[in-house]
C-alpha positions in Angstrom: 2.7 0.9 -15.5 -0.1 -1.6 -15.6 1.5 -3.2 -18.8 4.1 -4.6 -16.5 3.7 -8.0 -14.7 1.9 -7.7 -11.4 4.7 -9.6 -9.7 6.8 -6.4 -10.1 4.5 -4.8 -7.5 5.1 -7.7 -5.1 8.9 -7.4 -5.6 8.9 -3.7 -5.0 6.6 -4.0 -2.0 9.1 -6.3 -0.3 12.1 -4.3 -1.4 10.9 -0.9 0.0 8.6 -2.2 2.7 6.7 1.0 3.2 3.4 2.0 1.4 2.0 5.4 2.2 -1.8 5.8 2.2 -3.3 9.2 1.4 -6.1 11.1 -0.1 -7.0 14.8 -0.3 -9.4 17.1 -2.1 -6.5 19.3 -3.4 -4.7 17.8 -6.4 -1.6 20.0 -5.8 -1.3 18.9 -2.2 -1.4 15.3 -3.4 1.3 15.9 -6.0 3.5 17.5 -3.4 2.9 14.6 -1.0 3.7 12.0 -3.7 6.8 13.9 -4.9 8.2 14.1 -1.3 7.6 10.3 -0.8 9.2 9.5 -4.1 12.3 11.6 -3.2 12.4 9.7 0.1 12.6 6.4 -1.7 9.0 5.3 -1.7 8.1 3.2 -4.8 4.5 2.1 -3.9 1.9 4.7 -3.1 -1.8 4.0 -2.3 -4.4 6.7 -3.1 -7.5 5.9 -1.0 -10.9 6.1 -2.7 -12.7 8.0 0.1 -13.9 11.3 -1.5 -16.3 12.4 -4.2 -14.7 12.5 -7.7 -11.7 10.6 -6.4 -11.4 8.8 -9.7 -10.9 12.1 -11.5 -8.1 13.2 -9.2 -6.6 9.7 -9.5 -6.4 10.1 -13.3 -4.5 13.4 -12.9 -2.1 12.0 -10.4 -1.5 8.9 -12.5 -0.3 11.2 -15.3 1.8 13.2 -12.9 3.6 10.1 -11.6 4.2 8.7 -15.1 5.9 12.0 -16.1 7.7 12.8 -12.9 8.2 9.7 -10.7 9.7 6.9 -12.9 9.6 3.5 -11.2 6.8 4.4 -8.7 3.7 2.1 -8.7 0.5 4.0 -8.1 -2.5 2.0 -6.6 -5.9 2.7 -5.3 -7.3 1.7 -1.8 -10.6 1.4 -0.1 -12.1 -0.6 -3.0 -15.0 -2.9 -2.1 -16.7 -3.8 -5.4 -15.5 -4.8 -8.8 -17.1 -1.9 -10.8 -15.0 0.6 -8.9 -11.9 -1.6 -9.3 -12.4 -1.6 -13.0 -12.9 2.2 -13.1 -9.5 2.8 -11.4 -7.7 0.1 -13.4 -8.9 1.9 -16.6 -7.3 5.1 -15.2 -4.0 3.2 -14.7 -4.0 1.7 -11.2 -1.0 -0.6 -10.8 -2.6 -2.3 -7.8 -5.9 -2.4 -6.0 -6.2 -2.6 -2.2 -9.4 -3.4 -0.2 -10.3 -3.4 3.5 -12.2 -6.7 2.8 -12.0 -9.9 0.8 -14.4 -9.7 -2.1 -13.7 -12.5 -4.6 -15.3 -10.6 -7.4 -12.8 -7.7 -6.9 -9.9 -10.2 -7.0 -11.2 -11.9 -10.2 -11.6 -8.6 -12.1 -8.0 -7.6 -11.1 -6.7 -11.0 -12.2 -8.3 -10.6 -15.6 -6.1 -7.5 -16.2 -3.1 -8.9 -14.4 -3.3 -6.2 -11.8 -2.1 -7.0 -8.3 -5.0 -7.2 -5.8 -4.4 -6.8 -2.1 -7.5 -7.7 -0.1 -8.0 -7.1 3.6 -8.2 -10.2 5.8 -8.5 -10.8 9.5 -8.2 -14.6 9.8 -5.9 -17.3 8.4 -8.9 -18.8 6.6 -9.5 -15.5 4.8 -5.8 -15.3 3.9 -5.9 -18.8 2.5 -9.0 -18.0 0.5 -7.3 -14.9 -0.9 -4.2 -16.9 -1.9 -6.4 -19.5 -3.6 -7.9 -16.7 -5.6 -4.4 -15.7 -6.7 -3.4 -12.9 -4.3 0.3 -12.6 -3.7 0.0 -10.0 -1.0 -2.8 -10.0 1.6 -3.5 -7.0 3.8 -3.7 -7.8 7.5 -6.5 -5.5 8.7 -7.1 -4.0 11.1 -3.4 -4.3 12.1 -4.1 -2.4 15.3 -6.3 -5.2 16.5 -4.5 -8.2 15.1 -1.0 -7.1 16.0 2.4 -8.5 14.9 1.8 -11.7 16.9 -0.9 -12.7 14.5 1.5 -12.4 11.6 4.1 -14.5 13.4 1.5 -17.1 14.3 0.1 -17.3 10.7 3.5 -17.5 9.1 4.6 -20.4 11.3 2.4 -23.0 9.4 2.1 -20.8 6.2 5.5 -19.3 5.5 4.6 -18.7 1.9 2.1 -15.9 2.7 3.0 -12.3 1.8 1.4 -10.1 4.4 1.0 -6.3 4.5 0.0 -4.8 7.8 -2.2 -1.7 7.8 -3.9 0.1 10.6 -2.2 1.3 13.7 1.3 1.2 12.2 3.4 4.2 13.3 6.5 5.6 11.6 8.8 4.7 14.4 11.4 2.0 14.9 9.5 0.8 18.0 6.3 0.3 15.9 7.9 -1.0 12.7 10.4 -3.5 14.1 8.0 -6.0 15.6 6.1 -6.2 12.3 9.2 -6.9 10.2 10.6 -9.2 12.9 7.3 -11.1 12.6 7.8 -11.4 8.8 5.6 -8.9 7.0 6.3 -8.1 3.3 5.5 -4.4 3.9 3.3 -2.0 6.0 0.8 0.6 5.0 1.0 3.9 6.9 -1.5 6.8 6.5 -2.2 9.7 8.8 0.5 8.6 11.3 3.0 9.5 8.5 1.2 12.2 6.5 -0.4 14.2 9.3 -2.8 17.0 9.2 -0.3 19.4 10.7 2.3 18.4 8.0 -0.2 19.2 5.3 -1.3 22.5 6.7 2.3 23.6 7.2 3.3 22.3 3.7 6.3 20.7 5.4 7.1 18.4 2.5 10.8 18.3 3.2 10.0 16.7 6.6 8.0 14.0 4.8 10.8 13.3 2.4 13.2 13.0 5.4 10.9 10.7 7.3 10.1 8.4 4.4 13.9 8.1 3.7 14.4 7.1 7.3 11.6 4.5 7.1 13.0 2.9 4.0 16.5 2.8 5.6 15.1 1.2 8.8 13.4 -1.5 6.7 16.6 -2.3 4.9 18.3 -2.5 8.3 15.6 -4.9 9.7 16.0 -7.1 6.6 19.8 -7.2 6.7 19.8 -8.1 10.4 
C-alpha cells in the first residue's frame, strides 16, 4: 500500500494504538501471527529486520498481507542505514522504523513518501526528527524513559506524535500510563507474542489478546 499517502499510516497508528513487533525464521509462523493480529483488529504490523534473509521473508509476507489482510499496513523495523530502508521499500514496506535517528534513512523514506519512525531518547532528537519530516517518533527505550518522559515532552511540544517501544506490556496497568501521558501508539514485541505462544501455536489466544488491547486503547481515548 505504499502508493497511499504516508499520513494514512499516522492516522491508523493513532486509531488502533497498538503495533505488534515480530520476526521469525518460519514464514508460516509469521503468517499465522499476522493473521491472528489482523483478526484481533491490528492494522499496523512491524516485521523486525533481525535475521538473515529477512528481506526475502518480508517480500513473501507483503504479498500475503496484500491478498489476505486488506487495510493492514506492513512495515519494517530495526533499520539503521538508508540502503536497507530502500531494499525493504522496494519490497513494499508501508513504513520504516529505526532504533536510532539517522537523517539519511529519513530522507530516503521521504523521497518515496513512506512514513519513517526513528528512535529518539531526548527532546532535541525528537525535534530534529520532526524537522526532517517525521510525523511519528519512537520513544526508545521506553523501559528507561517511561511515560513521564512523554508527558514532560508533550507539555511544551503538544504537536509531537510519539510511539513508545520497549518495556511495554499487554496489560491495562502498563498501557494506561502511556496513553494517559499522550502517546499516539505503542509497540509491543515478545511481551505480546511470546515464545510459549509460538511453540504451542496458540494463535486464537493472540487474536483474543490483540482484540482486548485495541478495545482498551479505545477506552483510554474515549475517557
